[in-house]
N, C-alpha and C positions, 0 to 999 in steps of 0.2 A: 489572477483575474484581470481581464482586459480593462483599459482605461474607460472604454465606452460603457462597460458593465458598472464600473465604479460611478460614473456620471448618472447612469440610470438609477442605481440604488440611492445615490445622493438626492436625485430629483424626487424619487418616490418618498423618501423619508421627509424631505422638505415639504412636499404636498400634504403628507399626513400631519405633520406638525402644524401647518397652516390651518388645516381643516379641524383638527381636534385639540390643538394647544390650549384654547380657552374654553373648551367644552365643559359643561357641567358633568360631574362624575356619573350621575345617574343616567344621563343621556349617552355617555360613552359606554357604560355597562349594558344598557339596553341594546345599543348597536352591536356590541361584541357578542352578546348572548342570544340575540334574536334575529340579526340580519346578516351575519357572516355565514358562508357556505358550510363550514364544518359543524357549526352549532345548529343549523337548520335540520340536519339529519342525525344529531347526537342522541344517544340513549344513555341514560344515567348509568354511571359505572363503567361504561365502555370507552375505549380509546377514541379520540377524535380522528376523523378521516380527512386529512389535509389534501388528499388527492382530489377532493371535490371542488377545490378552489380553481375557478376558471382563470387562465392566464389573461392578463389585460392586453388588448391589442394596442400596439403603438398608435398614437394619434398623429395624424399628419396635419400640419398647419398650412393652409393655402392662403396666400395673400394675393388678392386680386387688385392690381393697380391700373388705373386708367393710363394708357400709354401716352396720351397727350399731356396729361397732368404730370406724369413722371418726367417726360422730356422737358417740360416747362421748369420743373423743380431743379433738374440737372443743369439747365442753362443758367438759372438764377444763382445756383450754388457756384457754378464756374465763374460767373461774373463777380460774385461777391468775394470769392477766394483771391482774385487778383489784387484786391485792395489790401489783403492781409500781408502779401509779400513785402510791401513797403514798411510794414510794422516790424517785420522780423529783421533784426540786426544782430550780428554776432557781438557777444559781450567781450570787449577788449579790456583785459586786466592790466593795470599798470605794472611795469617791470619791477618796481620796488616791492609790490605785494608778493610777487613770485619769489623774489630774492629773500624776503623776510620769512616766507613759508619754508623755503629750503633750509634756512638757518634753524628755524624751529624744529623741522623734521630731523635735522642732524643732531638733535638733543643739545643744542647750544642755547636753549631758552634762558639759561642763567645770565646770559649777556644782556638781556633786556632789563630795564629798570622795573622794580616792583611798583604796584599800584593799579588803579583801574585802567582798563583798556577798552576802547570802543572802536568799532569799525563802522564807518558811515557808508551807507549804500551809495550815496552820491559820489564818494571817492572812487568807487569801482566803475562808474559809468564815465567814459571819456567825454570830454567836451568836444563839440563839433565845430 
């Protein structure tokens, strides 16, 4: 089965759960027995004809955006994003931390004294 078919099935099931997940049992049974295509033509004791189910047409979602408003939003977003670059700084890790992690990874953790251990976030951020 294709990935798109999987997504379609997942979407269909999700919609059914949203629609009927909290429904009263009698309401659900009424729908199944009186409003579904196979049951509308059903005759007692005969097999249900599932070929009567009409395939659902895919729904297209059309979003209409005002081009002037969209251009304005893009401009504002572009301007706003410039201020974020100053906030982005690479995290410089102290050399000692890297060395200690290498020792730990080499299974030489026994060399460390026993007792509580804490890592303070402030120690990870270099002073400017």
